[in-house]
N, C-alpha and C positions, 0 to 999 in steps of 0.2 A: 660728635664726640672728639674727634682729632682736634678741632679748633678749641674746644672746652678744655682739653687736657694742656694744648699750647698756652692758653691764656692763664689758667691755675700756675703753670711753671714759672711764667712770666712774672706773677703775682709774688711767689716764692722769693725768686730772684730779688725783686725790688726790698722784699723785706728783709731779706739777708743783708743786702747792702744798706738798708737802715740800721740793721743792727750794729753792723761793722762801725757806721758813723757814730752811732750812740755809744759804742764803747770810748771810742776816741774823745767824746765829748765828757762822758763820764768821768774821766781821768782829769780832763782839764777842770771841769766842774768841781771835782773833790778838792783842788789845791785851792780853789777860791772861798770853798766853805768849811777849812780846817779840817778836813779828814772824814766829814760826815758824807754818808750815800745820799744821794738827792732822792727825795720821797716821789718825785714825778719822771722816774726812769721810764723809759719809753717802753719796756717791755721786760718781762722775767728773764728772758736771755740777757738783757742789757744789765740788769740788777745782779745776776749771778756774776758776769764778768766782773763788774766793779767791785762785788766782796771779794772776788779771787785777788783783785790788783791791790786792794786794802791789805790783805793778809799777807802779800808778796812785801810790802813796805814794812810792815810791821816786823818782817823776818829778818830786815838789814839787806835783802836782796837789792841788786841795782835796778832803777826802773828803766823804763822804755826810752827809747831816743824820742818818742812821741811827745814826751813830758815837754821838751824843750822846742817842740816845733812851733813855727809861726802861727797864729790863730789866723783862722780863715772863717766862713760863712757858718761851718756846721758850729763853730764856737757858740754862735748866737743862738741857733735852732735848737730846741730840746730834741731828743731822739723819739721821745713820746709823740711830740707833734708831728714830726717828720713822717712817722709810721702812720698816724692817724690820718695825714693827709694822704699817704699813698694808699691806705685802706679805704678811707673815705671816698676817694675819686674812685679808685679801680674797682671796688667791690659793686658801687651802684652801676658802673659802666658795665660789668660782667651781667649783673642781674638783668640790666635792660637788655644786654645781648642774648642771655639765656632764654627770657621771656619771648624775645622775636624769635627765636631759634625753635622754642618750644611751639610757637604758633604756628610757624612755617611747617615743623613736622605735624601737627594737628592737622592743619588744612591738607597737607599731603597725604594723610592716613585717609581724611574725609573724602579727597578725591579718588584715591585708590579704591576706597569701598563703594563710593558711587559707580566708578568704573566696573568693578566686578559684579554690581548688582543689575546693571543696566545694559552690560553688553551681551547678555543673551536673551533670546526670544524663548520664553518660559513657556511651552506649551504642555498642559498636562498631561499624563498619560502615555507620554512617547515611549517607545522601547528604550532600553539600557543606553545610556550615552546621547541619546538622541533629544531628550527633553530640553537641551539648551541648545539653539543654534546662533552662533556668534552674529550679530549684526553687524556688518563689515562690507561697505560698499566696494572695495578693493577686490573682494572675492564674489561680489554681485550675491550674496546670500540675501541681502536686503533688497527687495523689489521696489523702486520708487513708486510712491503714491501718486494720485493724481488729485487735484483740487479745482473745485469752482471757487471763485473769488467775487466776494460782494462787497458793497460799501459798508462803511462802519456807520453807527448811529449817528455820530457828530458829523459826518462828511457831507459835503453839499452836494446837491443835484448836478447831472453831468452838464458841463459847458461844451462850448464848440469845441476847445482844445483837448477835452476829454475825447470827444466823439471823433476827433480826428485820428486818435490812436486805436481805432478799428475795434470800437466797444471793449478795450482792454477789461473793462470791470467783470466780463464774464467769460474771459477766455482761461483756458485750462492752465494751472500752474503745477511745477514741481516742488517737492518741498523747500529745497533751499531759497527757489524764488519767491516761494510765499513768505519765508520768514524775512527776507531782505527786503521785500516791497511792504511788511508790516511795519518794521522799524526804521521809519523815515521821519525826518523832521523832529517833531516832539513827539511823535506817538510811540509808546514803548509796551502795547498790548496787542497779543493777537489771539483771537477766539478761535479754536479749530473745532467743528460740528462734524459728527460721523455717527452712522447707525452702529449697533452691537456688532462687535468683531471686525469692524472696518480698519483696524490697526492705527488707532488714536495713540495708545499707549506705546506700541512700536515707535510711531513717529517721535515721539517724547524722547524714547530711548537714542534714536539716531540723532536728533539734535543734541543731546547729551554728549554724545560720543564725538560727534564732531568738535563740538564746544571744548572737549578736554583733548583732543588731538592738535597737537602743535603745527600739524601740516594742514589740518582740514577747518579749522575755526573761521578762516576768511572765506569759506564757503558760504558762511551763514551771515555775512557781511560785517564781520566785526574786524576791527583794524588790530586789536590786541587780544590774547588768549582770556577770554571772560571767566568769572568765578561761577560755576554751575550749582545749582541746588534743585533738589527735587523732593517734591511732596505731594502723596496722594490726598485729595480733598477729602474723603472719607474720615481721615484723621483728624480733621479740623473739629473739634467738639466745643470748643470754647471762642467764639466769635471775638470775644474781648482780648484775647492774647494775641501778641504779636507774631510777625513772621519769625523772626528770630527764636522765640519760643517755642513754636511748633517745628521749625527745624531741628532745633536742640533735642525735642522728645522723640522725633522721628529718627535722628541718628542713634540716640539711646536704645529705640526700640529695635531697629532694623539692623544696626552696624556694631551694636553693643560699644559706642563711643561716648564717653560723657564730656559734651562739648558745651561749655557754660553758653548761654544766649547772649551774653555781652560781648563775647569772642565774635559769634555769627554777626551780631549787629555791627561790628566794626569791620567785618569782612564787607558786608553790604553796604555800609557808608562811605567805604573807600572811593575818593573820587577819582582816582588816577586808572579804575580797573572797572569795567562795566560788569553787572552781574545779571546772569541770564537763570530766572526761577521758572521752573516748569511744574505747574500745577495740573494734576491728573484727575480727572472724573467728578466734574461739577455734579453731573446727574446722580451719582452715587450717594449725594446727599439727600435722603428720601423726601423730606419733608421741605414742602414750597417755601415756606417761611424763613426756615434756616438755610435755605439755597441762596433765596435773595439777600440775606444777612451775609453769606459768604461773597456774594457780589459786590457787597458794600465794602467787606473786608478788603478784598483785591482792590478796590478802588483806593482804600485807605494807603496801601502799600506803595501805589505808584505815586501817592502824593508826599508819604513819609520817607522814601528811598529815591533820590532823583537820578540814580544811576543804575536802576534795577530796569530790566526788560522782562516781560512775562509772556509765556505761553499758557493757556488754559485750554483744557479739552472737556468736551460734554456729548453726552448723546444727544441728539438733535431735541427728543423730547422734553430733556430736561432744561431747556433754555426757550426764553421768550414767554409770551403769556398762554398758560394753559387753560385758563378758566376765568369767567368775567367777575366772578366772587373771588378769586385769589390773586395776590399780588404778582406783579409782573418780573419775572427772573430776568434782569437785564444787567449788562455792565455799562454805566454811564460815563467811564472814562472813553477818551478818544481812542478807538481800536479798530482792527482790520479783522474782518470775518472771513473764514475760509472752511469750505465743507470736504471732506473726503469723498471722493468719488470711487465708484465700484470698480474693481480690475477690469481693464479690457481683455479681450481675447488674447492679446499678446502678452499682457502683463500676468495672465493665467499662466500660460505656457512657460513664460520665463521663470515664474515662481515654481512651477512643477520641475523644472529641469535642475533648478539650483537647490532645491529642496532634496530631491533625490540624490544628488551628487554629495551634499552634505550628511545625509543619513547614511548611505552607503560608506563613505568615507570614515566615518566614525565607528563603524563595527570593528570588533577585535581582529587584528591578523594574525594568523597562524604563524608559529615561529619558524616552521620549516619552510615559509614563502618569502621569496626575495619580496622586499618593500616596492621597489618599482612596478614589479610584475602584478603584485597584490592590487595596487593602486590601479592599474590599467583594466585588471578584471572588474574591481568595484566600479569604476567610471563606466565600464560597459554594461553592468547590470542596472547602474542608474538610468543610464540611457534606454535601455531595453524598456525598462518599468514606466520611464515618463514618457516615453513615445505611444507606447499602449494605452494610459490614461488619458493622454490628449487625444489619441484617436477615437477611443469611445464618447469623449465629452463632446468631439464634433459631430457624431452622429445625429441626424434630425430628430429622431425619438428622444434624444436626451436635452431637448432645449430647457426643460425645466432645471436638469441639474448645471447646465451651463449657467444659468441665473443664479442658482445658489452658490456656484463656485466662484461668481463675483466678488463675493466676499472673503477677505483674506483669511480670517479664522476658520471659516467653513472648508475653504478651499485646503486648509493644511489638515483638518481631519479627514478629508477625504483621501489626502495623499497617505495619511497615517493607515487608512483601512486598505487602501489599494497596495501598500508596501508589503503588509502581513498577509493578507486575503485574496488580493485581486478582486475585491468588492465594492462596488459603490451603491448606496442606498437610492431609493427612488425619491425620499421627501427630506425635508428638515428634520422631521419628528423621528423618522427610521435613523437618520445620521446620528442623532445624539444617543439615540439607544443603542445603537452599535458600537459607539465609542465609549460609552460608561460601560457597556459589557467587557468590553477590551479592558478597560483601566482597572475595572474592580477585580475581575476573573480570569478572563482569557489570556491576558499576558503571563500571569503566573502558572496557569495550565500549560502554557507552551514551554516554559522553562522547568515543568515538572514541579512546581512548587504549591503546597496545598494553601488554598485561600483559606482566610479567617471566616468569611462570608460568601455566599454565593452572591451573584449579582443581583438576583431576585431578592433574597432576603436584604441584602444591603440596601436596595431601595424602599423596603419597607420602613427601614430605619432613617435613612436619609430623607426620604419625602416629607414626613411629618416636621421634622426638624427644619428643613429649607422653607415649608409653609409658616412654621412659627417664627422664622427670622423675617419672613415676608410682611407677614400680618402685625407682629408684636414688634418687634425689634427695629424692623424697617430700616435694616442694614444689612452690607454681606458679611461682616466679620460679628464674633460673639466672644465674650469671656469664655475663657476655657472651661471653667467649672461649672457655667448656666450651660454651655453646650453638651458636656457630656452629661450633665442630669437629664436635659432632654433625650440622649442619645440612650442612656441608661433604661428608661421606663420602656422604650420601645424595643429595645434589644432583650428585656425579661420577657416581653410577649413571644418570643422565638423559643423559650425554654421548653422542652419536653423531655421524656423519658430516654430518647435516643440522640438529644442535641443540646449541647449546653454553649451558647454563644460566648463569645469574647467579651471581656469587658469594655466599656465605653473609653478609658484610658488606652488598651490595646487597640480598640477599632480606630480610634482616633490616629496613634501612632501609625497604623496600616494606611491610612487615608492619606497622611503626610510623607511618610517615608517609601510606600510601594505604589500605591494607586496615584498619587499626584493630585487628588482632587482637591485637599486642604493644604495650606500653608500655615506655619506658626508666625505669629507675630510677637517676639521677644518670649517669655514663658509664660503669659497668662492669656494670649488670646489665639483664636483661629481665624482664618478667613479663606472663603473659597477661591481658588486660584483664578478662576473666570467665573464672572457674575453669572453668564448666561447657564452654567451647569447647575448653579443653584435655582435659577428661574426654572429651568426644566424639570427639576425635582419637585420644585413647590407645585409645578401644574399638575402632576401626577396625584398628589394629595387632593387638589382642587376637584379633580375628576371624582376621586372617591367620595368627597363630602357633597357636591352635587347629586350622586347617585343615591345617598342616603336620604337626601331631602332637596328638592328642587328649591325650596326657599332660600337656600345658600347662594343660588345664583343672583338672588336680590343685591347680595355684598358684591358680587361681581360688578353688575350693572352700577352700583353707586360709585364704583371705582373706574368707570369706563371713561378712558381720555385722561387717567392720571398717568404721567410717565413711568411711574414706579411700577405699575402695573401691567403695561403694554405687553411687555414679552412673556411674562407668565399667562397673560390671556391668550396669546397667540398659541403657546404650547398648549393650553387648555383645550381651546377649540379643535385643535389639530386631532385630539384624542375622544371627541365627542361622536355619538352617533347621531342619526336621525331626528329622533326624539329629544335629545338633549338639545341639538341645536336648534330644532323649532321652539323650544321653550325660550332658551336664550334669546331667539331673535323677538318673540314675542314681547318679553319683558324688557327689552332694550327700545323697541319702537313705543312701548306703552309710558316710557319715562319720558318722549318727548312731548313737550307741551306747547303752549302758544307760540312760545318763542322757536325761532329758527334753530335747527340742530347745527351745531358750530362745525363750519367747515374744516375745522382742525381736526374733527373726530373722524371726519370721512375717510380719509386714507387708511386709519385702522380699521374700521369697518368693513371696507372692501377688502382689505388683507385678511381679516377673519373668515369672510365669506369664500375667498380664494382658498384658504388652508383647511377648510372644512372638509373632512372625508367623505362625509354624507350630509345631503342637504334635504330639507323638507320646508315647502312654502304654505303649509295650511294655515297656521296661524297669521302669517303675513296676510293671507287673502282675506281671512274672516274680518280682521280688523280694518283691511282697507274698505271693505263694504260697509262696516259699522259708521251709522251716520253721526256718531259722536266724535270720531276722529277729527283731529284739527289738520289744518291744510299743511302745516310744517310736518306732521306724523305722516300724512299722505304722501308728502314728497319723499321722505326717507324710506318709506315702503316700496313707492315705484323704484327708487334707485336700488334698493336690495332686491327686488324681482328683476330688476335688468342685470345686475350683477351675477345673481343665482343662474339666469337663462333658462330656465326650466319651462318649456312650452305648455306644462299644465297650466300655469297661470294666465293663458289666455283667456281662458273662460271666465275667470275672474275680472280681467281687464275689461273683456267686453262688457260685462254686466255693471262695471263700474262707469263706462262711458254711457251706455243705454240708460243707466238710473240718474245720469247726470251729478253723480256723488262728489264730484270734483268742486273744493271750495273757492278755486279761483282760476284764472285763464290758465297760468302758468302751470299748476298742476294738470290741467286738462290737456294742456299740449305735450306735457311730459308722459301722461298715460297713452296718448296717441304714439309717441315716440317709441316707448316701451313695446306696445304692441307690435309695431313695425319691425322692431328690432327682433322680435322672437319668432316672427312668421317663419323665416329660412328653417329655424331648429324643428318647428311642427311640418316642414316639407310643404309649407302654402307659398305661392308665388302669385303675385299681381297680375293682372290681365291687361292693365291699363298699358294704353299705347303710346302715350306722352307723357313728358313730364310735369306737364300742367294737370294731369288728371286726378293725381292723388292731393286732394285739397285738405287744408287743416281748418279748424273752427275759425282760427284767427283770420280776419278779414286779409285778403290780399297775399297770403303767403301759400306756397306751395311744397310738394316734398317731391323729390327727385327720385324716380325708381332706378335710375341708373347710378344712384351714388347711395344706395341703402337707403334711401327714403330721407337723405338728409333735407331739413327745412330751409327754405329761404324765406326772408321777411321783407315785404314791401316796404320801401323807403321813398315816400313821396318827394318829388323834386322840390327845389326852394333855393333860398339864397341865405347866406350867412358870411361873417368876417373871417376870412381865412388867415389862420397865424402866420403862415409863410410869406404871403405878401401884404398883410396888414388891411387889405381891401375886402370889397364885397364880392363875392363870386357866387355865380348860379350853377346848380347842379341840377342834372337830370335824374328823373326817377329811375329806380333801380333795385333788383332784388339782392339782398346781401344773406349770406349762409348764416343761420343762426349760431354756429359755433364755428371754430376753426376746424380745419380737417383733422380728423382724428386718425391714431395709428390703423383702427380697423378699416376705416374706408380707404386710406393710402396703401395698406397692404393689398385691396383688391385689385389697385392699379398696378403694382409691382407682381401680383399673381398672373394678371392678364398679360404683362409684358412676357412672362415665363410660358405662357399657355402654348400648348402643343396640340389644342383641340381644333378639329378641323374648322370649326364655325367661327372661330376666333383669328385663324391663319392670316384671312385676306386683309382684313381690318389692321392687324399687326404689321403686315408687310407695307401697307399705306401709310401707317403711321410713321415707321421708320422714314419711308420716302419723304413726308413733309418734314420730318425732323432735318434731314440732309439738306432741303431746299432752304429751311430756314438758316441752316448753319452757312451755306453757300452764300446766300442773298443778304445775310446780316440782320434779318428781319428783327431779332430781338436786341442785338448787340454785337460788338465786332469780337467779343471773347468767345461767344457759344461755339464759334468754329472750332477751336482748339480743344476747348471743353467736350465737345461731341465727339469728334475723331478719336480722342482718347480712349473713349469708353462706349463706342457705337456697337462694338462686337458683343457687349454686355449690358443693354439698355437696362435691364432690371439692376445690376451692380453698380451702375453709374448713378441712378436716380433713388437707390434704396436709402432709408434712414439710417445713419452709422450708428444710432442709437435703439435700433428695433429690438434688440432683445435685452435691452437694459429693463432691469426688474423696477427701477424708480421712474424710468419715461417711457417704457413699451406698453404700458397697459392701453387695452381696446379703446377705451374711451378718453384717453390723454390724448391731447394735442400731439400731431406728430412733429418732431423736433429733429436736428440734425439732417435737413436737407436744404439743397442750396436754391437760390433764386433760380436758376436753370430748372431744377427738378419741379418746383412749384409752377413754372410755366408750363412744363411737361404734363402735370398733372391735369391743368386746365385745357390744354390742347387734346389730351386723351378724352374727356369727358364732352368735348365739344363734338369730336369726330364720332364717338361712340353714339352719342344722341341723333345726330344727325346722319348718321350712316356714311360720314366720311365727307358730307357737301359743306358744312360749316367749321369754321377754325376759332371762332371768335363768339361762340355761344356762352362759353365761361371764360372768366379771365381773373386776374388779381385786379383789386380795386387800385385807383389812383390814388395818390397821396390826398389830393382834395376830395374824393369820394369817401376813403376812410374816414377823414377827420370830420365830414357833414354828418355820417352814419353815427359817429360816436357823439358828436357835441350838439348835433340837432340845429335847427335854424336859431334857437335862442342862446346858442353858444356856451353850452354848460362846460364847465371846469371839467369835469369827468363825465363818462358815462352816463352815471346814475343821478348826477346833479352837482351841485357846489359843494357837497360836505366832502370832509378829508378822507381818504382811503382808510379802512379799517379790516381786519382779518377776516371779518363777516362779508366783506364787499369784493373782496379780491386776493389772489394769491400774488403775494409780493413781499420783498425784504426777506426771502427765506423761511417765511412763518411757516412753511411745509417742508422746504428742503429739495423740492423738486416741483415738476408739473403735478396738476391734478386733473381728474376728469373733467370736461368740459361743462358739464351740468351743475357743478358744485356751488356756484355763487348767484343764485336768484336774485339776492339784496342787491348785487351790482350789475345786474342788467340795464339795459338802456328802456326808456318807456316802449318803444316798439317791440323789445323782447330779444335784442341782440346780446348774447353772453359772452364773456371775457374779453370784451374789448379794451379792458385795462388788467393788465397782471397777465399771470400764466406763460405766455410767449409773447416776445416780439413778433410782429406779422408782416412779410414782405407786402411791399406795394409795387405797382407797376410804373413808378416814377422816378425819375433821378433824384438823388438828393440836392444837386446842384445843377440846374438844367445847363448851365454855361460848360462847365468842366467834364459833366457826363460820365464821371468814373465810377461812381457808386449808388445803389439804389436805397431810396428809403425804407426804414422800417418805423411800425408803429405800435403804441399800447402798452411798452414797458412788460416786463417778465418777473418771473417767481424770485429773480434775483435781486430787483432793483429798488431803489427807495421809491418811497409814494410820489416824490415830484415827477418821476419817469411816468407816470400812470395818468398823467393829465392829458386831455383830449388833443392838446398841442405837442407833446413831446415827441420827437423823433431822433432816430441816428441813422447811420449809414455804415455799411460794410461792403465787402468785395461780393459779388455775385457768387462766387463759389464757396463762400463761408458756411461751415455745417456745424453751427454752434447749438448747444443743448438749450438755448433760449431762443431760438429762431423757429417759427412756425409759420403758418399762411391761412387766409380765408380767401374763399371763392366768390364771385358777385357773378350775376347775369344781368345785362343791362334789359330794361322792360320792353323797348320796343321790338326785342328779339323773342319774347314770348308768343 
């Protein structure tokens, strides 16, 4: 405004000068026209002065000396023209300056609103003053997330140059590294996938704040401060509208700023400044078709705005192919994809320390306490509280809680409950139940404030409304009037002679202002602050509906695998009893026809089984024995019985085998495997004396009783063209493990190393002695000596998988990952010594690179283990179709003709060969992993890494030479 006043003053001065000049001209001009005042006098002021001069002459008064002055330029320029010139030039300049000034002010206000909106982690229901914790790396409130990084859709397969980077495509990254690597060359799109509560929105907030900060924008790889824009994709209702139009609507709705879309378009089109557009929650567009349209909309943005860089977030289940009958939800533009990983143990502890510090420092300080002393006291309280919850989570009995605590949002809810009540729930369901009780009622009770509705009554209103949004609206926000109308009908059911509930309007105000469960969008809409709270409430109503009629379960089954229903289904199953569970499982497996059950659905199925509080196998058992049951249905039932793990199923399985009901050899083998897996739970042990005593129906295979009956498949010897040398190579017959080593089997190895049983002590000592000899003699390689001596005092700790407790990778039947080449060798050595009672070291070993390729490709030289057809999500776990490893038995369509599973995808497998026999620096890995593109699943694909690498994409498979049987 100071500049505006200066400019106006300058214009006024110019006009006054022009007026003065016009007076002089008027006097000269009047003599020329015989005393008439010129009609084109420049301004009213000039006209007035001329009239006054004319009156002076008529009165006989002497004229000014200017009358006789020498003519100059002004004698020939009319005063009006001069003023018009000054005004015509000055006003447009001023207007242009004013417009630019207004644009700058408008952009400044937008940036300020954006900063204010995004600089807080808004966690609903936190006690006064803590519901917003500032995201600021300077004070470590924000804990850096970890990412796995995979190739984009358009990125080529790995070349030798990429391989030399130690398999960087699957390395862990931090937020600033991910965005720097994403925005390289001509690529301007980053897709971030993550589970519910993983911190995707918080990540976008962090990116926005860094970009808005003059000191931190370079951290993201920008050379100049970028323009920043944020848009929740659930607000994208019209895919024909432009990005500027949507940003304009969002600014009006959330920031009460009326910014013309043309101005935003101008900001985005600026060639000198990069724009960073943050698009949150692709998965919150519930309809698959509309979600794919949103992907096309994003692709068009990149085409239309050449200086725009985009980050998109989505739940993992909202991206990719959901169903063969539905369109594939993918971004076709060149992009980098990254997945948010769970908090590690160290991250959990750092988060808790930071959270409690922030929480206690935001409490109100008493007036009579010195600020410095008060701060020291609060930090001491915070340390005490965080140390105690960390200690509780470390207890062995709380392993399940530690896995829950790996999810940032869940961990924050735990911190809230611990701060107020020093209470930790035993399950995810209990956690949400407890937090909602606190939000809806207990917090007000602690402050002696009367709640409008008890938590119990509030659920009776909110649950049907949440399910209405789930089933009918299919979105997390609703029109204010529609939501209040839905609420009012349920509030009316609470009326009795002793109680009158609040109106829907008052109840909504309470949910926004006090409970923090809802948020207002402008004046006309409501949204649940966090999607998972609405999903939890919807599940409460689902349970009620299925209790009224089991037919309603059919509705759930029809939605099984639909990402929009995954979380409500998880919450639902966690509230069922044994009868409901039995009914649900029966209807689910009945829906499996002749087609194979999609592997994409298996992780959800395993999760439902794991989280069900009560389980019953009656319906599954009856359907398994039914003659009409298809092979694919039999397979799913066997997988379910294995996951449930109840010994009562053994009788059914035995009948299934005796009656020869298996529709194919794969199903028969699986039935045998499930039986053997259930034997220990039934207290049954085998009396077999050797590894070869437990035979399978499959000719040439055997089950190793020393390895929880792991099955080994006979691969006859032969010759084939080896991709590494290009020549024909001969391979001897050997037995190859049907699957990679699983977590369950690897944990038995770790438990043995920790065993203090007298019967294990002698072999344990001998095992350590042998390892010492191998380290001393460099039998494996020269690096093992240093590796061994650093951890020889704790072999279990040295060899343990770093992802043993990770909820995504730690499932019993998932392949073990996060183990070094040395650990894989150690497992094989342990198996050999265990079976031979210390006499043999090479009964079991890793396959050579040559052996592995021969087992995968066969004599005919298949491109892929199953044949020459390209990989599909039904054949293998790759390209983050699932987002983590899967149980080893999930992909029967991808097995080799001999019956080897997971030779492509899921995990890279260590081999016993150098990648380069001359340099001998690193060992070869084969098979590709859940992270990699299809080209890396070919039988010839190989990579190399250092033997101490412990990546979440590296596992191993064991072989046994046939001549040693």
